[in-house]
The first five atom37 places (N, CA, C, CB, O) and aatype in JSON, in Angstrom:
{
  "aatype": [12, 14, 16, 2, 14, 6, 1, 1, 16, 5, 9, 10, 3, 16, 0, 9, 3, 9, 10, 4, 3, 3, 7, 19, 7, 7, 10, 16, 8, 1, 5, 19, 3, 15, 1, 0, 3, 10, 14, 0, 7, 16, 16, 15, 2, 18, 13, 1, 16, 1, 5, 0, 10, 10, 6, 0, 2, 1, 7, 5, 3, 7, 1, 15, 0, 10, 0, 0, 7, 7, 7, 16, 14, 19, 7, 3, 1, 0, 16, 6, 14],
  "atom_mask": [
    [1, 1, 1, 1, 1],
    [1, 1, 1, 1, 1],
    [1, 1, 1, 1, 1],
    [1, 1, 1, 1, 1],
    [1, 1, 1, 1, 1],
    [1, 1, 1, 1, 1],
    [1, 1, 1, 1, 1],
    [1, 1, 1, 1, 1],
    [1, 1, 1, 1, 1],
    [1, 1, 1, 1, 1],
    [1, 1, 1, 1, 1],
    [1, 1, 1, 1, 1],
    [1, 1, 1, 1, 1],
    [1, 1, 1, 1, 1],
    [1, 1, 1, 1, 1],
    [1, 1, 1, 1, 1],
    [1, 1, 1, 1, 1],
    [1, 1, 1, 1, 1],
    [1, 1, 1, 1, 1],
    [1, 1, 1, 1, 1],
    [1, 1, 1, 1, 1],
    [1, 1, 1, 1, 1],
    [1, 1, 1, 0, 1],
    [1, 1, 1, 1, 1],
    [1, 1, 1, 0, 1],
    [1, 1, 1, 0, 1],
    [1, 1, 1, 1, 1],
    [1, 1, 1, 1, 1],
    [1, 1, 1, 1, 1],
    [1, 1, 1, 1, 1],
    [1, 1, 1, 1, 1],
    [1, 1, 1, 1, 1],
    [1, 1, 1, 1, 1],
    [1, 1, 1, 1, 1],
    [1, 1, 1, 1, 1],
    [1, 1, 1, 1, 1],
    [1, 1, 1, 1, 1],
    [1, 1, 1, 1, 1],
    [1, 1, 1, 1, 1],
    [1, 1, 1, 1, 1],
    [1, 1, 1, 0, 1],
    [1, 1, 1, 1, 1],
    [1, 1, 1, 1, 1],
    [1, 1, 1, 1, 1],
    [1, 1, 1, 1, 1],
    [1, 1, 1, 1, 1],
    [1, 1, 1, 1, 1],
    [1, 1, 1, 1, 1],
    [1, 1, 1, 1, 1],
    [1, 1, 1, 1, 1],
    [1, 1, 1, 1, 1],
    [1, 1, 1, 1, 1],
    [1, 1, 1, 1, 1],
    [1, 1, 1, 1, 1],
    [1, 1, 1, 1, 1],
    [1, 1, 1, 1, 1],
    [1, 1, 1, 1, 1],
    [1, 1, 1, 1, 1],
    [1, 1, 1, 0, 1],
    [1, 1, 1, 1, 1],
    [1, 1, 1, 1, 1],
    [1, 1, 1, 0, 1],
    [1, 1, 1, 1, 1],
    [1, 1, 1, 1, 1],
    [1, 1, 1, 1, 1],
    [1, 1, 1, 1, 1],
    [1, 1, 1, 1, 1],
    [1, 1, 1, 1, 1],
    [1, 1, 1, 0, 1],
    [1, 1, 1, 0, 1],
    [1, 1, 1, 0, 1],
    [1, 1, 1, 1, 1],
    [1, 1, 1, 1, 1],
    [1, 1, 1, 1, 1],
    [1, 1, 1, 0, 1],
    [1, 1, 1, 1, 1],
    [1, 1, 1, 1, 1],
    [1, 1, 1, 1, 1],
    [1, 1, 1, 1, 1],
    [1, 1, 1, 1, 1],
    [1, 1, 1, 1, 1]
  ],
  "atom_positions": [
    [[159.83, 115.15, 40.68], [158.49, 115.58, 40.36], [158.46, 117.02, 40.08], [157.54, 115.25, 41.45], [159.09, 117.76, 40.84]],
    [[157.77, 117.55, 39.04], [157.68, 118.96, 38.76], [156.97, 119.61, 39.95], [156.94, 119.23, 37.41], [156.16, 119.0, 40.65]],
    [[157.33, 120.91, 40.12], [156.86, 121.61, 41.33], [155.99, 122.81, 40.92], [158.07, 122.09, 42.22], [155.9, 123.73, 41.74]],
    [[155.37, 122.89, 39.81], [154.55, 124.02, 39.42], [153.08, 123.79, 39.91], [154.62, 124.23, 37.85], [152.35, 123.04, 39.26]],
    [[152.66, 124.38, 41.01], [151.39, 124.09, 41.6], [150.22, 124.5, 40.66], [151.28, 124.8, 42.96], [149.17, 123.85, 40.67]],
    [[150.39, 125.54, 39.87], [149.35, 125.94, 38.97], [149.11, 124.86, 37.88], [149.7, 127.28, 38.34], [147.98, 124.54, 37.54]],
    [[150.19, 124.35, 37.37], [150.13, 123.3, 36.36], [149.47, 122.07, 36.95], [151.54, 122.96, 35.82], [148.6, 121.48, 36.31]],
    [[149.85, 121.68, 38.12], [149.26, 120.53, 38.77], [147.78, 120.73, 38.94], [149.92, 120.28, 40.11], [147.02, 119.8, 38.68]],
    [[147.32, 121.9, 39.38], [145.92, 122.18, 39.54], [145.22, 122.16, 38.17], [145.73, 123.52, 40.24], [144.08, 121.71, 38.09]],
    [[145.84, 122.6, 37.16], [145.27, 122.58, 35.85], [145.05, 121.15, 35.4], [146.15, 123.33, 34.88], [144.0, 120.83, 34.84]],
    [[146.04, 120.28, 35.64], [145.9, 118.85, 35.32], [144.77, 118.19, 36.06], [147.17, 118.12, 35.63], [143.99, 117.43, 35.49]],
    [[144.7, 118.51, 37.39], [143.65, 117.85, 38.21], [142.23, 118.29, 37.85], [143.9, 118.12, 39.68], [141.28, 117.51, 37.87]],
    [[142.15, 119.59, 37.53], [140.78, 120.12, 37.14], [140.41, 119.54, 35.83], [140.74, 121.68, 37.05], [139.24, 119.24, 35.63]],
    [[141.33, 119.37, 34.91], [140.99, 118.81, 33.59], [140.64, 117.35, 33.81], [142.17, 118.96, 32.55], [139.68, 116.9, 33.18]],
    [[141.3, 116.59, 34.62], [140.98, 115.22, 34.92], [139.59, 115.12, 35.46], [141.95, 114.64, 35.89], [138.85, 114.23, 35.07]],
    [[139.21, 116.01, 36.34], [137.87, 116.01, 36.92], [136.81, 116.23, 35.85], [137.75, 117.09, 38.01], [135.75, 115.62, 35.88]],
    [[137.12, 117.14, 34.89], [136.19, 117.4, 33.79], [136.04, 116.13, 32.93], [136.69, 118.61, 32.92], [134.93, 115.79, 32.51]],
    [[137.1, 115.46, 32.7], [137.04, 114.24, 31.93], [136.26, 113.2, 32.66], [138.42, 113.73, 31.62], [135.43, 112.52, 32.05]],
    [[136.47, 113.03, 33.94], [135.66, 112.11, 34.74], [134.18, 112.38, 34.69], [136.1, 112.15, 36.15], [133.35, 111.48, 34.63]],
    [[133.87, 113.68, 34.72], [132.45, 114.03, 34.66], [131.85, 113.7, 33.23], [132.27, 115.56, 34.99], [130.74, 113.19, 33.11]],
    [[132.63, 114.01, 32.22], [132.14, 113.9, 30.82], [132.2, 112.43, 30.33], [133.0, 114.83, 29.87], [131.27, 111.97, 29.66]],
    [[133.27, 111.71, 30.65], [133.53, 110.39, 29.97], [133.6, 109.23, 30.96], [134.87, 110.44, 29.17], [133.65, 108.07, 30.56]],
    [[133.62, 109.55, 32.25], [133.73, 108.48, 33.29], [135.18, 108.09, 33.41], [0.0, 0.0, 0.0], [136.08, 108.62, 32.75]],
    [[135.37, 107.1, 34.31], [136.73, 106.63, 34.63], [137.45, 106.1, 33.43], [136.69, 105.57, 35.68], [138.65, 106.32, 33.25]],
    [[136.68, 105.38, 32.57], [137.27, 104.74, 31.41], [137.89, 105.77, 30.43], [0.0, 0.0, 0.0], [138.8, 105.46, 29.66]],
    [[137.38, 106.97, 30.47], [137.91, 108.07, 29.51], [139.1, 108.77, 30.04], [0.0, 0.0, 0.0], [139.69, 109.59, 29.33]],
    [[139.5, 108.49, 31.28], [140.59, 109.26, 31.81], [141.9, 108.61, 31.44], [140.46, 109.4, 33.3], [142.23, 107.53, 31.93]],
    [[142.68, 109.27, 30.57], [144.04, 108.89, 30.26], [144.95, 110.07, 30.38], [144.13, 108.29, 28.9], [144.5, 111.21, 30.36]],
    [[146.22, 109.82, 30.49], [147.19, 110.87, 30.52], [147.14, 111.64, 29.23], [148.57, 110.32, 30.76], [147.17, 112.88, 29.25]],
    [[147.06, 110.98, 28.15], [147.0, 111.57, 26.82], [145.77, 112.48, 26.68], [146.99, 110.46, 25.74], [145.87, 113.57, 26.13]],
    [[144.61, 112.04, 27.18], [143.41, 112.83, 27.08], [143.49, 114.1, 27.92], [142.21, 112.0, 27.5], [143.06, 115.17, 27.5]],
    [[144.07, 113.96, 29.14], [144.31, 115.15, 29.96], [145.26, 116.14, 29.27], [144.88, 114.74, 31.32], [144.98, 117.34, 29.23]],
    [[146.37, 115.66, 28.73], [147.24, 116.57, 27.95], [146.54, 117.23, 26.87], [148.38, 115.87, 27.37], [146.69, 118.44, 26.68]],
    [[145.76, 116.48, 26.11], [145.06, 117.06, 24.96], [144.02, 118.09, 25.36], [144.4, 115.97, 24.16], [143.98, 119.16, 24.76]],
    [[143.19, 117.81, 26.34], [142.09, 118.67, 26.72], [142.63, 119.92, 27.44], [141.08, 117.9, 27.62], [142.04, 121.0, 27.38]],
    [[143.73, 119.76, 28.1], [144.29, 120.96, 28.88], [145.27, 121.74, 27.91], [145.12, 120.47, 30.27], [145.84, 122.75, 28.31]],
    [[145.44, 121.28, 26.68], [146.34, 121.92, 25.66], [147.74, 121.92, 26.24], [145.87, 123.41, 25.3], [148.41, 122.96, 26.22]],
    [[148.18, 120.85, 26.74], [149.57, 120.72, 27.33], [150.35, 119.88, 26.37], [149.58, 120.04, 28.8], [149.79, 119.1, 25.59]],
    [[151.7, 120.06, 26.43], [152.56, 119.17, 25.61], [152.41, 117.75, 25.98], [154.01, 119.54, 25.74], [152.2, 117.44, 27.15]],
    [[152.52, 116.84, 25.01], [152.41, 115.4, 25.32], [153.39, 114.97, 26.38], [152.62, 114.56, 24.08], [154.56, 115.33, 26.31]],
    [[152.93, 114.21, 27.38], [153.76, 113.73, 28.44], [153.72, 114.56, 29.7], [0.0, 0.0, 0.0], [154.23, 114.13, 30.74]],
    [[153.11, 115.76, 29.63], [153.08, 116.62, 30.83], [152.42, 115.92, 31.97], [152.36, 117.92, 30.56], [153.0, 115.87, 33.05]],
    [[151.26, 115.4, 31.8], [150.51, 114.78, 32.87], [151.26, 113.62, 33.48], [149.17, 114.32, 32.36], [151.23, 113.43, 34.7]],
    [[151.94, 112.83, 32.63], [152.84, 111.74, 33.09], [153.96, 112.26, 33.98], [153.44, 111.01, 31.9], [154.35, 111.57, 34.92]],
    [[154.48, 113.44, 33.71], [155.51, 114.03, 34.56], [155.05, 114.36, 35.95], [156.03, 115.24, 33.93], [155.83, 114.34, 36.9]],
    [[153.81, 114.67, 36.06], [153.24, 114.98, 37.4], [152.68, 113.76, 38.07], [152.15, 116.04, 37.3], [152.81, 113.61, 39.28]],
    [[152.05, 112.87, 37.32], [151.44, 111.68, 37.89], [151.79, 110.52, 37.03], [149.92, 111.81, 38.02], [151.25, 110.35, 35.94]],
    [[152.71, 109.69, 37.54], [153.39, 108.64, 36.77], [152.34, 107.56, 36.31], [154.55, 107.98, 37.65], [152.5, 106.98, 35.24]],
    [[151.31, 107.3, 37.1], [150.33, 106.27, 36.71], [148.95, 106.92, 36.67], [150.35, 105.05, 37.7], [148.76, 108.03, 37.15]],
    [[148.06, 106.25, 36.12], [146.66, 106.62, 36.09], [146.06, 106.54, 37.48], [145.89, 105.72, 35.13], [145.22, 107.37, 37.84]],
    [[146.48, 105.53, 38.28], [146.06, 105.4, 39.66], [146.48, 106.65, 40.51], [146.67, 104.11, 40.27], [145.7, 107.16, 41.31]],
    [[147.68, 107.08, 40.28], [148.19, 108.27, 40.98], [147.36, 109.55, 40.63], [149.69, 108.49, 40.6], [147.11, 110.42, 41.47]],
    [[146.96, 109.59, 39.36], [146.1, 110.71, 38.94], [144.74, 110.62, 39.58], [145.94, 110.76, 37.43], [144.21, 111.63, 40.04]],
    [[144.15, 109.41, 39.63], [142.85, 109.24, 40.32], [142.94, 109.53, 41.81], [142.33, 107.81, 40.12], [142.06, 110.18, 42.38]],
    [[143.96, 109.06, 42.41], [144.09, 109.32, 43.93], [144.34, 110.81, 44.19], [145.3, 108.47, 44.57], [143.84, 111.33, 45.18]],
    [[145.08, 111.49, 43.34], [145.29, 112.96, 43.61], [143.96, 113.68, 43.46], [146.36, 113.59, 42.62], [143.7, 114.66, 44.15]],
    [[143.13, 113.19, 42.56], [141.77, 113.85, 42.37], [140.81, 113.66, 43.5], [141.12, 113.33, 41.15], [139.9, 114.46, 43.7]],
    [[141.04, 112.6, 44.23], [140.12, 112.18, 45.36], [139.88, 113.37, 46.3], [140.75, 110.96, 46.18], [138.75, 113.57, 46.73]],
    [[140.87, 114.13, 46.63], [140.71, 115.2, 47.56], [140.7, 116.6, 46.95], [0.0, 0.0, 0.0], [140.79, 117.58, 47.69]],
    [[140.59, 116.71, 45.68], [140.71, 117.98, 44.96], [139.45, 118.83, 45.2], [140.92, 117.74, 43.41], [138.49, 118.7, 44.44]],
    [[139.4, 119.65, 46.2], [138.28, 120.59, 46.42], [136.92, 119.96, 46.54], [138.23, 121.57, 45.3], [135.91, 120.65, 46.42]],
    [[136.84, 118.69, 46.77], [135.56, 118.0, 46.83], [134.87, 117.81, 45.55], [0.0, 0.0, 0.0], [133.79, 117.21, 45.49]],
    [[135.49, 118.32, 44.46], [134.87, 118.17, 43.15], [134.9, 116.74, 42.64], [135.55, 119.06, 42.16], [134.03, 116.32, 41.88]],
    [[135.9, 116.01, 43.07], [135.97, 114.59, 42.6], [134.85, 113.75, 43.15], [137.29, 113.94, 42.99], [134.49, 112.73, 42.56]],
    [[134.3, 114.16, 44.27], [133.13, 113.38, 44.79], [131.96, 113.49, 43.81], [132.69, 113.91, 46.22], [131.24, 112.51, 43.59]],
    [[131.79, 114.62, 43.25], [130.78, 114.82, 42.21], [131.05, 114.03, 41.0], [130.69, 116.24, 41.85], [130.13, 113.43, 40.43]],
    [[132.31, 114.0, 40.55], [132.68, 113.26, 39.35], [132.43, 111.8, 39.51], [134.13, 113.49, 39.01], [132.05, 111.12, 38.56]],
    [[132.65, 111.29, 40.72], [132.47, 109.85, 40.95], [131.08, 109.53, 41.35], [133.41, 109.34, 42.0], [130.8, 108.38, 41.69]],
    [[130.16, 110.52, 41.33], [128.77, 110.2, 41.68], [128.52, 110.2, 43.13], [0.0, 0.0, 0.0], [127.57, 109.57, 43.6]],
    [[129.36, 110.9, 43.89], [129.24, 110.92, 45.36], [128.37, 111.95, 45.9], [0.0, 0.0, 0.0], [128.24, 112.03, 47.12]],
    [[127.72, 112.76, 45.1], [126.73, 113.72, 45.65], [127.41, 115.08, 45.76], [0.0, 0.0, 0.0], [128.43, 115.36, 45.14]],
    [[126.8, 115.92, 46.6], [127.18, 117.28, 46.84], [128.39, 117.38, 47.75], [126.03, 118.04, 47.42], [128.37, 116.77, 48.81]],
    [[129.5, 118.15, 47.38], [130.53, 118.33, 48.34], [130.01, 118.95, 49.65], [131.61, 119.18, 47.76], [129.05, 119.72, 49.64]],
    [[130.63, 118.61, 50.73], [130.17, 118.99, 52.08], [129.99, 120.57, 52.15], [131.22, 118.48, 53.2], [128.97, 121.03, 52.67]],
    [[130.92, 121.35, 51.66], [130.85, 122.74, 51.75], [129.7, 123.36, 50.98], [0.0, 0.0, 0.0], [129.37, 124.53, 51.19]],
    [[129.05, 122.56, 50.06], [127.96, 123.1, 49.21], [126.61, 122.69, 49.72], [128.12, 122.62, 47.77], [125.61, 123.03, 49.11]],
    [[126.54, 121.96, 50.83], [125.25, 121.5, 51.34], [124.54, 122.58, 52.09], [125.41, 120.29, 52.23], [125.13, 123.3, 52.9]],
    [[123.28, 122.68, 51.81], [122.41, 123.66, 52.57], [122.29, 123.18, 53.99], [120.97, 123.81, 51.92], [122.17, 121.99, 54.27]],
    [[122.32, 124.14, 54.88], [122.12, 123.77, 56.27], [120.6, 123.73, 56.55], [122.85, 124.78, 57.24], [119.83, 124.53, 56.01]],
    [[120.22, 122.81, 57.39], [118.8, 122.68, 57.77], [118.53, 123.51, 59.03], [118.41, 121.19, 58.01], [119.39, 123.65, 59.89]],
    [[117.33, 124.04, 59.11], [116.99, 124.91, 60.3], [116.95, 124.11, 61.59], [115.61, 125.61, 60.09], [116.69, 124.67, 62.66]]
  ]
}
């Protein structure tokens, strides 16, 4: 597995954007590569399956909860008096 953490983050952030824009059905390795302006096959090198890409996004800074319609990430919630 490639070990470039910045590239991995770039892939996950792009995947989250795709989930927000197009939903789960729009998320493909090819779409991530295209939107992130990466060489074809890059996303597949980091995440062999679509399921692996979705699972990796589940904990990505709480942003995936928003993409999946889960509401506001915990860190962004206003505190009540």
